[in-house]
C-alpha positions in Angstrom: -33.5 9.7 58.7 -31.5 8.3 55.8 -27.7 8.4 56.3 -24.8 7.7 54.0 -21.1 7.4 54.7 -18.8 8.1 51.8 -15.0 7.7 52.1 -11.7 7.9 50.2 -8.9 5.9 51.8 -5.4 5.4 50.5 -4.0 3.0 53.2 -7.2 1.7 54.9 -7.4 3.8 58.1 -10.2 6.0 56.8 -12.0 3.0 55.4 -11.9 1.4 58.9 -13.5 4.5 60.5 -16.1 4.7 57.7 -17.1 1.1 58.3 -17.3 1.6 62.0 -19.5 4.7 61.6 -21.7 3.0 59.0 -22.3 0.0 61.2 -23.1 2.1 64.3 -25.5 4.3 62.4 -26.9 1.6 60.2 -26.0 3.8 57.3 -25.3 3.1 53.6 -21.6 3.2 52.7 -19.8 3.9 49.5 -16.3 4.6 48.2 -16.2 8.2 46.9 -15.6 6.9 43.4 -19.1 5.4 43.4 -20.8 8.5 44.8 -22.6 11.1 42.7 -24.4 14.4 43.5 -27.7 12.9 42.4 -27.2 10.0 44.8 -26.4 12.4 47.7 -29.8 14.0 47.2 -31.5 10.8 48.5 -30.0 11.3 52.0 -30.7 13.5 55.0 -27.3 13.1 56.5 -24.1 12.9 54.6 -20.9 11.8 56.2 -17.7 12.1 54.2 -14.3 10.8 55.3 -10.9 11.2 53.7 -7.3 11.0 54.8 -5.2 14.1 55.1 -2.7 14.9 52.4 -0.7 18.1 53.0 -3.6 19.4 55.1 -6.1 18.7 52.4 -8.8 16.1 52.9 -8.6 13.8 49.8 -11.7 13.7 47.7 -13.4 16.6 49.6 -14.5 18.3 46.4 -17.4 15.9 46.2 -18.8 17.9 49.1 -17.4 21.4 48.5 -18.3 21.5 44.8 -21.9 20.5 45.6 -22.2 22.4 48.8 -25.0 24.8 47.5 -27.2 21.8 46.7 -26.4 20.0 50.0 -26.3 22.7 52.6 -29.9 22.0 53.7 -28.7 18.5 54.8 -26.7 17.5 57.8 -23.1 17.4 56.5 -20.3 15.9 58.5 -16.7 15.5 57.4 -14.0 13.5 59.1 -10.4 13.3 58.3 -7.7 10.9 59.4 -4.0 11.4 59.8 -1.0 10.0 61.6 -0.6 13.1 63.9 -2.3 13.5 67.2 -5.2 15.9 67.4 -4.2 19.5 68.0 -6.6 22.4 67.8 -4.3 24.6 65.6 -3.9 21.8 63.1 -7.6 21.1 63.0 -8.3 24.8 62.4 -5.7 24.8 59.6 -7.4 21.8 58.0 -10.8 23.4 58.2 -9.5 26.7 56.8 -7.7 25.0 53.9 -10.7 22.8 52.9 -13.8 24.9 53.6 -14.9 28.5 53.0 -16.2 30.4 56.1 -19.7 29.8 54.8 -19.1 26.0 54.5 -17.6 25.9 58.0 -20.9 27.2 59.4 -22.8 24.2 57.9 -20.2 21.4 58.0 -19.4 19.6 61.2 -15.7 18.5 61.1 -14.0 15.7 63.1 -10.4 14.5 63.1 -9.5 10.9 63.9 -6.0 9.7 64.4 -5.3 7.0 61.8 -1.8 5.6 61.2 1.1 5.3 58.8 2.2 2.4 56.7 4.9 3.3 54.2 4.5 0.0 52.4 0.8 0.8 51.5 1.7 4.0 49.7 1.9 4.4 46.0 5.2 5.2 44.3 4.6 9.0 44.2 3.6 9.2 47.9 6.6 7.0 48.8 8.8 9.5 47.0 7.3 12.5 48.8 7.5 10.7 52.2 11.1 9.8 51.6 11.8 13.5 51.0 10.1 14.3 54.3 12.0 11.6 56.1 15.4 12.9 54.8 14.5 16.4 55.8 13.7 15.2 59.4 16.8 13.0 59.5 18.9 16.0 58.6 18.0 17.6 62.0 20.1 17.1 65.1 18.6 14.4 67.3 18.1 16.8 70.2 16.1 19.1 67.9 13.5 16.5 66.8 10.0 16.8 68.1 8.3 13.8 69.6 6.1 13.6 66.5 9.1 13.7 64.2 10.7 10.8 66.2 7.5 8.8 65.9 7.4 9.5 62.2 10.9 8.3 61.6 10.2 5.1 63.6 7.0 4.5 61.6 8.9 4.3 58.3 10.2 0.9 59.4 7.4 -0.1 61.8 3.9 0.7 60.6 1.7 2.2 63.2 -2.1 2.1 63.6 -3.6 4.6 66.1 -7.2 3.9 65.0 -9.6 3.5 67.9 -13.4 3.0 67.7 -13.9 5.3 70.7 -12.9 8.3 68.5 -16.1 8.0 66.6 -18.4 8.4 69.6 -18.7 12.2 69.3 -19.6 11.9 65.7 -22.2 9.3 66.4 -23.6 11.5 69.2 -23.8 14.5 66.9 -25.6 12.5 64.2 -28.1 11.2 66.7 -28.7 14.6 68.3 
């Protein structure tokens, strides 16, 4: 079985998971910018990883636009984000990124990544500052635990990555 891991990572958390997965499965690994549809045809199992950006998996169009040509392969997508894993959030991500037909063929995993404001590009920093200001405008007693964590993370980068999170994905590929 020939396996490839393709990823798009803005701040390094997705890249870390992609490298762990590639090593565990002895799979080829490429940045999404180097991947082509023709290249994907060479593999039996395709694993794509991207960070979440407003519930969208960055770079996922590589998979969704070529889905009809890939659906006879084992397709796995993982996304990383700073939030903890919640079923309603995961379902929202799947619904936003994949059609019902694609959801039948694509196995989806969510891994907690982290947040490092200093690693963001200027536009993303601007958007995150808007979000920070919106959160700060709330009364302290009305903040959720996640909002409190996010405010703290602006000044203190957080890394929630953990190699154990990939175990279910590895088991799925090997099944």
